[in-house]
N, C-alpha and C positions, 0 to 999 in steps of 0.2 A: 775562783773560776765560776762565773755566772752562767747558769743554764737557762733559767726562766721557766716558762710554763710549757709542759710537754704532754704527750699522749703515747701510750703504748702502741707501736706499729704492729699490726697483724695483717696477713695477706687478705683476710676476708673484708677488711675495711681500708685497704690501701688507698682506694680512690677518695674515700671520705676524709681520710687523714690529710691527703694532699690538698683537699679543697678547704679545710678548716682554716679560719683566719686566726692570726695571733699565736701560731704554734712555733716555738723557738727551737724545740728539739724533740726527738722521738727515742724510744727504747725498743729494741728488738730482742727476742729470745735468741741467745747465741746459738744454741743447738739447732735452731731452725734455719740457719743461714749456711750457705755453701762457703767453703773456705777460699774458693778461687774467684767467685763472682757474686755480685749483689743483684737482688731483684730490681727491675727497672724503676719501680716506685721509689726505692731507697736511693738509687742513683740520682733521680730527679730531685729528691729532697735535698741531698747533699749539694747538688749544683746550685740550689737556692740558698745555701748557707745554713741549712738545718742540720744540727749535729745529730749523730746516731750513736747511741750508747748500747753495747751488747750486754745483755742480762742473762747470766748463766743459771742453769737449774740442775745440773747433773754432777758437779764436782763433789758434793757431799763433804765439805770441809770439816763438818762436825763429826764425821765418822771416825772409827778407830784406825782405819788404814791411812797411811800417808797418801797425799793426792796422787792420782794417776798421771804420770808424765804425758801420756798421749792426750788426755783430756785437757791438761794445762797447755800443751802446745797448740791444740785446736783453738782454745779460747784466745791465746796470744795471737794466733794467725788472724782471727776475726777482728781483734783490736787493731792490728796493723792494716788490714783491709779497709776498715772503716775510718781510720785516722782519728779514733775516739780519744777524748781527754781522760777517760777512766773506764774500767769494767766493773761489773757488780755480780755478786753471788749471794748465797744465803747462809745463815748460821743454822745448819740442819745436817742430818744424815739421811741418805737416800738408799743405802744398801748396807748389808751386814753379813756376817758369816765369813767363810773362806779360810785361808791359812791360819789366821790368828786364833780361830776357834776350832779348826779341823772339822768344819761342817760345811754343807753346801752353801754357796753364795746365794743370798736372797736380795731381790730388788723390790723396793717399795713402790716405785712409780710415783712417788710423792715426797714432799718435804716433811720430815719428822723432827720433833724437837729433841735437842740434846739436853741431858740433865744439867742443871746449873750447880755443878759440883766442882771442886778443885781438880779432880782427875780429868773431867771433861774439858775444863778450861785449859789445863796444861796441854792436852792433845790438840785442841782447837788452835791455840796460839802457835804451836809448832807447825801445824798444817797451814795456817795463814802465812807464816813467814816463808814456807816453801813456795806457796802460790805467789806471794809478792816478788820473790826472787826470780820467778819464771815468767812474769808478765812485763810487757814493755811500758805499761802505764799504771797509775795508782789503782788500788782495789778498794771497793766499798762493799760492806756486808749488810744484808737485810735481816731484821728480826722477823720471825715467822709467826703465823697464827697456829694455835694448837687446840686440840680437843682433849688432850690428856696432859697430866703432869707426872713427873717422876717422883717417887718417894725419896725422902732424905735429901732434898735439895738444900744447898748451903748458902745460896746467893739469890737475891731478887733479880729480875730481868735487868733493871737499871744498873745494879752493881756488877752483874756479869758483863754487860756491854762496856761499862766504864773501865773495868780491869782489862778487858780485851784490848781496848783502844790504848790504854796506858802501856801495855806490854808489847804491842806490835806496831802502833802507829797507824793501824788500819782506819779507814774512814767508815762512816755509817750511812746506810740507806734506811731511813726510818719509815716504816709503813704504818700510818695512823689507823688504817682499817684493821691491821693485825693487832694493834694495841686495844682497839675496841673489841675485837673478837676475844682476846684473852681476858678482857674485863667481864664480858658476858659469860664465857665458858668456865673461867678459872677464878673469877673474883679478884683479878689483879687490877689495881688502880692505875689508869693511864697517866694521871697527873703525877703520881709518885714515881713512876718509871721515868717520866720526862725530867723530874727534879733530880733524879739520881744519875742519869746518863750525861755524858759530855756533849751537850748540844752543839758546841763549837766544832765538833768533828763531823757534823752532818754534811754529807755530799749532796743529797737530795732526798725528797720525800715522795712516797707512794700514797695515792688515795684510790680506794676501790669500793665496790658495792658488795653486798651480801644479803643473806636472808636468815631469819630466825625460825626454827622448826622445833617444836616440843622443848623449848627452853634452851636449845643449843644454837649458837650462831655459826652459820656456815659461810666461810669466806669464799664465795663463789666466783667473784669477778664476772658474774653474768647478770647482775642486778644493778639498779641505780644506786648511786652513792646516797647514803641516808644522813639525816640530820645529826645523829650521834657521832658518826665518823667525822663530819665537818666540825663538830664541837671539839674533837680531839685535835684536829688540824689547828683550830683556833688556840687551843691550849699550847700547842707547840709554837705557833707564831707569836704568842705573847712572851715567849722566852727567847726566841731567835728568829732572824729573817733567813729562811733556808735558801741556799743558792739555786735550788730548783724544786719544782713540784710537778708531779706527773700523774695523770689519770690512767688507770689500768682497766682494761676490759678484754676478757679472753673468750667470751662466748655469748650467745643470745644477743648479738650486736644490734643496737637500736639504730634508727635513722640518724643521719648526720646532725640534724637539728637537735636531737636529744643529747648527743655527745657535746655539741657546742654549748647547750644549756648547762650541762654538768661542769664544763670548764669555766663558764661564767660564774657558777656558784662557788667554785674553788677560788677564783680571783676575788669575788666579793668577800669571802670568809677571810682571806689574807688581808684585805684592806681593813675590814672591821676589827680584826684582832691585833693589828699593829699597835704597839705602845704609842702613847702620845708623843708628838715631836718635842724634843728637849730644847731648852733655851740655849742661847749662845754660851759657849764654853763648857757645855755638858759633854760627858763621854758619849760617843756614838753607840748605836745598837751593835751588839755582837754579830759577827759574821753576816755582813750585808749580803742580800741575795736577790730574790725575785722582786722585791719592792724597791730596789735602789739601783743606782747607775753603775755600781761596781760591786765585785764580790771576791771572795777568797776561799781557799780550802778550809780554813778555820780562822778564828779570831787570832789565836796565838801564832799560827803559821804566817798569817798576813803581817802581823807586827814584826816578826823576825825577818820576813822576806823584804819588807820595805826598808828595814835598817841595813840589810846586807846586800840587797840587790839579787838575791838568789831566787830560784824557782820555788814558789810556795808549795809545790807538790813533791819537792825533792825529799822531804823528811819522811814521806810515806812510800818511797820507792828506791831509796838509795842508802848510802852509808850512815845517814843520820838516824835511822830507826834504832830504838832501844834494843839491846841484845836480848834474845830469847833463847834460853837453854832448851835442849831436847827434853821431851816429856820424860819424867823419872821412870826408872825401870819398873815394869809391871803395870804402868798406867794404861798403856794401850791394850794390854791383855784384858784387864778388868773392864775397860770400856767396851771392848769387842764382845765379851761374853754377855754383858748387860744389854747391848744393842741387839745382838743376835736373838736373845731370848724374847725381847719385846717384839721385834719384827716377825719372828716365827709365830708368835701368838696372834699377830694381826693378819698375816697372810697365809699361814700354813695350818692354822687350827690347833696349835699346841697349847698347853695350859698357860694361863696368864701368870706372869712373874709376880712374886709376892709384893704386896704394897700398892699395886695399881687398882684403880677403880674399874671393876669388871664391866660395869654398865658403859662407861666411857670407852673402854677398849672395844666393846661391841659396836658402838657408834662409829669409832674410827675405822674399824675393820670393814664395816658396810660402806663407809665413805671411800675407802681405798678401792674396793671392788667396783663401786659405781663409777669412780673416775676411770678405772681401767676400761670399763664398758664404753664410756663416752669417748675416750681417746682412741680406742681400737676402731670405733665407728667412724672416726675422722680419718685415721690413716688407711683404713680399708672400708670405704663407704659401700662397697659391693656386698659386704656381709649383712648389714641390716636390710639392704635392698632384697637380697636373696631370701633371708629368713623372715622378713616382714615383722609383724607385731611380736613374733616369738623370739626375736633376737636378744632382747635385754634379759628376759628370764633365762634363756639358754646360756647366755654368757655368765650371768651371776652364778648359775648352777655349776658351770665349768670352773669358775674362779674360786669357788668355795674349797679351801684347802689346797689349791694349786698356785703356788707362788709364780711370779714371772721368772722365766729362765733367761730372759734377755730383754731387748727393747720391745716397744709396742708392736712393731711389725712382726717380730718373732712370736709375740703373744697372739696376733691375729692368725698366723699360720697354725699355731698349736691349737687354738680354739676351733678352727675349721677342721683340723684333723680329728679332734675329739668328737665333734658332731658326726663326722663321717664314720668313725669307728663304732659309734653308738648306734649306727643305722639310720641316722637322720640326714636331711629332713624327710618327713613323711611323704611329702609331695615329690613324685619321681622327677618332674622337671626341675624343681629346686635342687634336688640332690645332684642331678647332672650338672647344673650350673655351678654348684659349690665344688663338685669334683674337678671340673675343668679349671675353676679359679685356683684351687689348691695346687693342681698339677702345674699350672702355668707359673706359679711362684715358687713352689717347692722343687720343681724339676725332677719329680719322682713319680712312681706309680701310686695310685690312691691307696691309702692305708687299709688293710683288711683286719678282720676281727682277730686273727692270730697275732697281729702286731700288738694289739692291746694287751694280750697275756704276756708276751715277751717283755714289753716295756714296764708292765706292772711288776714283774719279777725282778727286772733290773733295778727299778726304783727301790724295792725292798732291800736288795743287796747293798745299794749305794748308801741307804739310810742307816745301815748297821755300823 
């Protein structure tokens, strides 16, 4: 299945994406799409023959819990709506706590790394199979960027991905920017990871920008793609011709001309890194893709499909998948306790679990709070408008030790309530505006100071 060259579709750059030349497909964040209708821009792109792939961010397949059936059904509905050839998600956990740990549910609001251990792999494999059985099209999973590593890891990233593919038949979405991030932050060699993972299982590739601050690489998706990231793309292309390559940009969107320039740089990198053309009779490149006239899900799938006449994607969505046994008894419980302890340290201010780098945990904690502030400002733009320059400092103070209790819209309401209970904003006009904003969305009287005492007492009792 050839995808070609694509770009991440975002509402902020919908017009620019439609106007870009040479775009074969786009990727849209699944959770940002309504289940019953598409934005006009995506409708027009599909009418032009541009494929749309939904990219999920909220399943948390690396988490200790089994996948949420409601979230799976929602992702499946979007796949049906789009008529997509596949859906994608991440090898990450995004929430922890709950019944498995008899503790409050915590939301990260971000993708966090799973430990590369046998326990975590057993849980992930079972979760992936549950997801595959619930989706109408094949699933591909993305490697994530990380600021922290787990103590006691038993596998390298490449080994972890290779065994995941072998046990589930899932396809891979390889993000070369994330490989570079893990090289800078964790000392992991991208070339070694590429050598170890099954490149023939790659469905497509992400390319994105970031920035280095104080020796830490931040995978921002808000900066231009750098030369080192393109170098990793070249390393990958020297091993396999990926069926698709996509440019991601999620914030600080540049003019269309700059996006076109980054796409041109990606195309040039793929051309330069392609292995020399072989002579007559030589074996062809594995998994032909963006640089060839035909492509397949993988080299091995293509070979078997051509011999049998079967759909090359059948092995990753039907009865040909290798059997995966349920995670062994106690595995989910151990994973749940470990993930809840880590997430609690990151978002609730509890002590760091043993074996973690405390400095890196602080960096990750600050990054999670900063992302919360940024996303809340997007979903509720009235808040930074009302609070002005004091918005960010006020939000970070609110987020310190206060985990998300729901999604970002709930977070925005809770933040506004916190500010009002504390007697802010100082400006009477701003306070009236914030009160009216909170009333309009919460459907209740403005919170008073007595509410603060009641809720604090309730929180203490719940935490016991």
